[in-house]
N, C-alpha and C positions, 0 to 999 in steps of 0.2 A: 662634473658627469657629462657624459655625451652630449656633445653638441654646445656646451656651455663652457666658452674660454678655451676652446680646441681650434688646434692649425687646419685647417684643409687639409686633405689629403692624398694622392695619388690618383692622378686618371682625371682629365678636363681642368688641371690649373690645381690640383689639389695635390698635398707636400705632404711625404710619409710620414709620421712621428715616430715610427720604431722599425725594424727590421721584419719584422716578426707578421708580416701582411698575407693573410690568406683571401683568395677566393677560388670560387667554381668556375672553370674555362669551358667546361663543355658537358651537358648532360644527357644518356642516352638512354630511351625506354624499351622495353619492349613486353608489349603485353599487362603493362602496368596501370590499372584502372579501365580509362576509356581510349586507352592508346595501343593499336594492334604493334606500331613503330612509332618512335621521336626522336629527333636528333637537333639539340638547341645550343650553340655556342653562347658564351656570355662573357662577361668582361668586368674589370674593375667598377666600381662606382654606382649608381642605379640603373637598375634594366626594371620595366613594367610588363606587364603582361596585361592585356586590355580587350574587353570582348564579352558579350551578354554571357549572365550568370547560365551555368551548366554546360558551358563547352568546353573546361576541362582545364582551364587557368590554375585553380587551386589544387589539381592533380600533379600540375608539373613541380611546384614549389613544397608541396606534399612529399614528392619522389626526395628532393632533397634534403627536406629534413628526417625522411626515414633512412638515408645514407647516412647520418649525423646518431642518430638517436636510436635507429633500430625499432623505431616506431612511428606510430601515424598519431597525428593531432585529431585525424576525425572515428578514428576505428578502435576496437578494442583487440579484433585481433587482425590476422593478416591476410585470411579468406578475402574481404572485399577488395584488397589491393589488387588480386589479380583477374585479368580479363575475364569475363565473362564464358564460358569453353574453352578458355586456357589451362594448362595444366601448372604452369606457372608463368612470376613475373620476374624481368630483370632489370636492375638499373645500376649503370656505370655512371660515375660523376670522375670528371678530371679535374683535380683539386690541384690547386699553383700556390707553393708556399716559398716566398721569396721568387728566388729563379727556380726552385726545384718541384718537377711535376712528379704527381703519383696519380694511377688509375686506380680506384675502388670499385669493387664489382661485388653487390649483393646480387643473388638468386633467393626468391621467394616462392616457398612450397608449404604452401597451406597444408597442415595436417604430417609434416616431415619436417626435419631438422632442414634449417637454411642454410646456403652457403655464401662463403666469400674468398672472395681473391682481392689479394692485394698486387699491383703491376705485374696484373695474367699468372700469379702465383695463387695457388688456394694455403688458406692460412688454415690453423684446425680449429675455431672457434670464432664466427661472425664477431665476439664481440671483443676480440683480441685487435681489431680495427678502431673502434669504438676511441675516439679523440684527435682520429686521422683529420677530420672536417668536425667544426662545429656549428651552432646554428641556434638562433633563440628567433623564435617564431611567435608572431602575434594574431589570431585569429577571432572572428566574432564568436567561438564557442570559448575565449579566455574570460568573458562575460562572467561564467560561473566561477572561475576563482574565487570572485565578488559576492556572488548571490546562491553559487551552488553548495554542496553539502562538503564537510570535512576531507572526504576523500581525493575532492579534486584540488586542495591545496595540498594533501600529502602528496599526490602525483608531481604538482607542480616543485616542491624541494627535492623528491627524489630523482627526478629526470634531471635538475641543475645538478643534486649532487653527483651526480653518475658523469653529467657534462663537465663538470670541473677535475671530477679523479675517477676515472673511466674502472678503477678497482669496486667503488660502491656497487659496481652491475653482479659481482656476485655477492657483496654484502648485503644486498634486496632479496639476489635468488634464496641463499642460506638462508634469512629470516620468511622469507616466504616457505620456505620447504617446511621449518620447525613448525611455524603458525600452523600449517595444513596436517600434519601428522600430528600437533598437540589438540588440535580442534575436534580430529577425527575420534582419538581416546575418550576426549569429554562428550561427545558426542554418543558415542558406543554406552561410557555408562551411565550416561543421562536416560538414554533407552530403556535400559535394564531395570530403571525405577528401584533402585534399592544400593546400600551401601558398597563401594568399591572394595572389592578383595585386596590384599597385600600385594599382589603384583600387579593389579593396575597403576597405586600406588607408586609402587617403585618404576615404574614406567615412567608414569607422568612426575614424577621427582627428576629422571634424566631429560624428560625434554622441558621443565622449569629451568635447568640449568641451561639449557642450551637457548633458549628464549632470550635468557637474561644476557647470556653470551651477546649472540648476535643483537638483540634489540640496544643494548648498550653501545653497540661500536652505531649502529643506522642512528640511534637518538644524539650521541656524540655530534656525530657528521650533521643532524638538522640543528643543533643548537648555535654551533660553531657557525654554518652556513645564516640562519636567522639574524645572528650580530650581526655578521658584513654587511648583510643587505640593508636592515635597517636605515642605517644614514642615506645611502642610497635611493632608496624607494622614498623619504621625506623628500629630499633634495628635485628627483625627478615628478614626484606631485605637485611640487610647490613650484617647477616649472611651467607645468602642463593646466594646471589649476590653481594660479595664485591667489584667487579670492575663496579659495573653500579652507577648511580646517585643514590641522598639520595628521599625517598620513603615519602611522606609526605600525610594527609587526609585536607580536606578542604570542611566543608558545605557550600552549596549551598544552600539559601533559595529562595521563590517564593516571600517572600516580598524584595527583593530585596537589597539594598546596604546597609539597617538601620544594625546599632549596635542590635546585640542578645544578650540577658541575660539569665541566664537559671530560674530566676524568673516570674514564671506562669503566675503571672496575668499580670505582663509587656509584656510578649508575647501575653497575650490573648485580651489587647489592641491594638498590635501592627498588629493582625491580624484582630480584627473589622475595624479599620482602614482604612486597605489595600482593603477587601472586598467591605467595601463603595465606596472607590473609583475603583473599577472593577467591581459596580454590573450594570451600563449601556452596560458595553461589556459582562459581562456574559448574561444579558438579552437576549444580542441579537445573542450569540452563544449558549444558553441552556446549558451551563455548569460551574461546578467550576472552577474557573482560582486562586485563592490563598488557600494555606493551605501547610501542609506536602505532601500530595498525590502528589504536583508539583515540591516537592526538589529534590536535588541530592547530592550526595556526590562524588567530585571531587577528585581522585587521580591524585597524581603528582609524578613526578620521575625528580629532580631538579625543574628546571622553566616552565618544560611541564607538560599538560596534557598527563597519561600514555594510555588514549585509544587516539587511531589514530596515538603515536607517540612510543608507548613503542614495542620493537620486541619482537617474539612469546615468546623468553626465559624470556625476563623482563618480557612478563604479566603474565605468569604463576609462576614466582616469585613473582609475587604483589600479587596474588590471594591467592596463597600459604603461604605469610605473612598476609594478613589480617586472614586465619583462624589460623594461630599458636597465632597471636595477642589476638583474640576470645580465645583460649585456653589458654593462658597465664593469660586473665583477668579473666575467670571463677576459673582457680584455685586459685588465689588470694581472688577469692568471698569466696571459701569454700572448697566443694567438689571436688577432680577431676575428671572433666570429661573424660569420654571413646574416645580415638581418634580415629577417622575412615580414613582410606586412601585409597579410591576404584580409582584401577587403575592408580593412579599415577606418580608410580614410572617409568612405560613404557616409560613417555614422559618427561623425564627429561635426560642430558646429564651426564658424570659419576660424574662431580665437586657438582651438584646439587643434584641428588642422594645422593651421601655419607652426605653431609653436611645437608639434611633433616633427613638423617636418624640418625644421630649422636644428632641433635635437639630433635627428637621425643623419642628417646629410653627411657628416665627418666620417660615415663609417665606409667601411675598406670597400665593402659591397652590398647593395641595398637589394631585394628584390620585392616589387609591389604587386598585386593582382588589383584590377578596377572594372568595372562593369564599362565605365564610359572616361575618356582621356579627359573630362573635366575633372574627374575624382583625382588625379595626381596632381597632388601641389605643383607650385610654379618651381617653388625652392628646389625641386628635386625634380632635375633634369638630367636625362642620360639617353640610353637606347629603348627602343621597344618591340614587343611585338603585338600582332594581331592574333588572338584566338579564337578560331571560329570552324565549327563542323568538323571538330579532330585536328584541325592543320593550325600549324604555329609559323606564320610568318615573319619575318623581320621587317618592321616599317625601315621606309627609306629616309634617310635624317637629310 
């Protein structure tokens, strides 16, 4: 596990463990959130952005997360990312992998197609540059992973799947398209309040097949992911909260109590069977009741579900453990992700703060936001910026 038995890394006496080290060397913003323009130079190791709340600290790390995932941890759509009154926002990140440099540029156009450039050359689709930079971001919103509804945990799994294997961006898009079309057909049939005709049933059969095929692909990916995460989450939680119960993950499928394998053909057959059994109810309610969109990831502490039973401190530790496990999993795949801790330490007691700092210190690049310098643990020394009144000023060392 990260920070447990790991040697130091390059930068400030840190020794590299592998050659595939990645960091963001420069961030450039134009009309992103509150910034008409911003230029920020970054280095490997720890960098802290410090300043009062509402001054734009989170906007900086949000931009880096957007380059990596093409999504925001704070907004469901792109519109809030564009400064009020501006037609578009541009985010550029200079990324260094080993000694090779790449410039990633994303143009955010609300209501229109976004555009991407790699080393100033346009790419056909923005998702083709997914994987050039990988991040793991922990923010106060992540408490919803433990306390929130199943959609929060599904999003966690699917975003991590896409980060590990960018092809899952296409899988998710295909599944969402199929689900939307199938739900529209079911809703239309339910609205007429009569038995659907043969043409509707034949069309529904086609969408059932598509749902089973794309759903099986997504479900297999999630099942493999959960198996890989389980020991990492358990180890991270034990390190963060050594006196609490053992943490575990259980995938809860809308297929019920059937035994699930990761064989896509078998999963597709199970989905088809379950869809067939649910058809009457689906036609009555006008919505798809079976598929990965109805699944959940159950977080357990000992014998009890964390949701509803975990204390506030235990919930924070579990949410952190999920992100730390994601970091470790991505790190094992290859490139080090950039680790982003957005306003995290202020919420932790002294013991958890110290243990978390020790665990993340060996990462190649750690970006921290904090309201006051005292919120940055002494174990995490490095560069810092003061963020105030829309200005990002590097502190003198």
